[in-house]
N, C-alpha and C positions, 0 to 999 in steps of 0.2 A: 294168613296175616300179611298185609303188604307193608313194606318198610319204605321209608323215604330214602332218597339217594344219600342223604347225609348219614343216616343210620348205617347204611351199607358201607360207606367209607370208614366209619368208626369201627365197624366189625373187621374190615380188612386190615385196618391199622393195628387192632388188638391182636389179630391172628399173626400178623407179621412180627409184632413185638414178641409174642410167645414163641414163635419159631426161632427168632434170633437168640432169645435167652436159652432155648433148649439146645441149639447148636453150640452155644458158648459153653454150656454146662457139659455137654458131651466132649468137647475139646479138652476141657480141664480134666475130666475124668480119664480121658485117654492119656493125657500128659502125666498124670499122677496115679498110676495103677495101685 
């Protein structure tokens, strides 16, 4: 299934957002064991 370049940009933005949230959660967990 081919995606348009705009859909790919959306996917990358979503993945980046999820990664940022995950890193932030890990930082908080490490700060408060």
